[in-house]
C-alpha positions as CSV (number, residue, x, y, z in Angstrom):
1,M,6.8,-1.3,25.9
2,S,5.6,1.2,23.4
3,T,1.9,1.7,22.3
4,Y,2.8,0.3,18.9
5,E,4.3,-2.8,20.5
6,E,1.2,-3.3,22.7
7,L,-1.2,-2.9,19.8
8,A,0.9,-5.4,17.7
9,L,0.9,-7.9,20.5
10,L,-2.9,-7.5,21.0
11,Y,-3.4,-8.1,17.2
12,V,-1.4,-11.3,17.5
13,K,-3.3,-12.4,20.6
14,Q,-6.6,-11.8,18.8
15,N,-5.7,-13.4,15.5
16,S,-3.5,-16.3,16.4
17,K,-4.7,-19.9,16.4
18,P,-3.7,-22.8,18.6
19,G,-0.7,-24.5,17.0
20,D,0.7,-21.5,15.2
21,S,4.4,-21.7,15.1
22,P,6.6,-19.2,16.9
23,E,7.9,-18.1,13.5
24,K,4.3,-17.4,12.3
25,L,3.5,-15.5,15.5
26,L,6.6,-13.3,15.2
27,S,5.8,-12.6,11.5
28,M,2.3,-11.6,12.5
29,Y,3.7,-9.3,15.2
30,R,6.2,-7.7,12.9
31,N,3.7,-7.1,10.1
32,A,1.2,-5.6,12.5
33,Y,3.9,-3.4,14.1
34,E,5.0,-2.1,10.6
35,K,1.4,-1.4,9.5
36,I,0.6,0.4,12.8
37,A,3.7,2.6,12.5
38,K,3.1,3.3,8.8
39,C,-0.5,4.3,9.3
40,D,0.3,6.4,12.3
41,K,2.9,8.3,10.4
42,Q,0.6,8.8,7.4
43,H,-2.3,10.0,9.6
44,G,-0.1,12.3,11.7
45,G,-1.0,10.6,15.0
46,R,-4.8,10.9,14.4
47,A,-7.1,8.0,14.8
48,F,-7.2,5.5,11.9
49,S,-8.5,2.0,11.0
50,F,-6.9,-0.8,9.0
51,E,-10.3,-1.5,7.4
């Protein structure tokens, strides 16, 4: 598992609610993964924050 995948999974674990559908969880994961990859590319691998 890549670091991006682990970070996206952690995001879902921290932000999901009981009863969220599998589709919602997958969407959260994909969105987080895309944002992480985009930010990492924009910042050239340096530390960054979504905030």
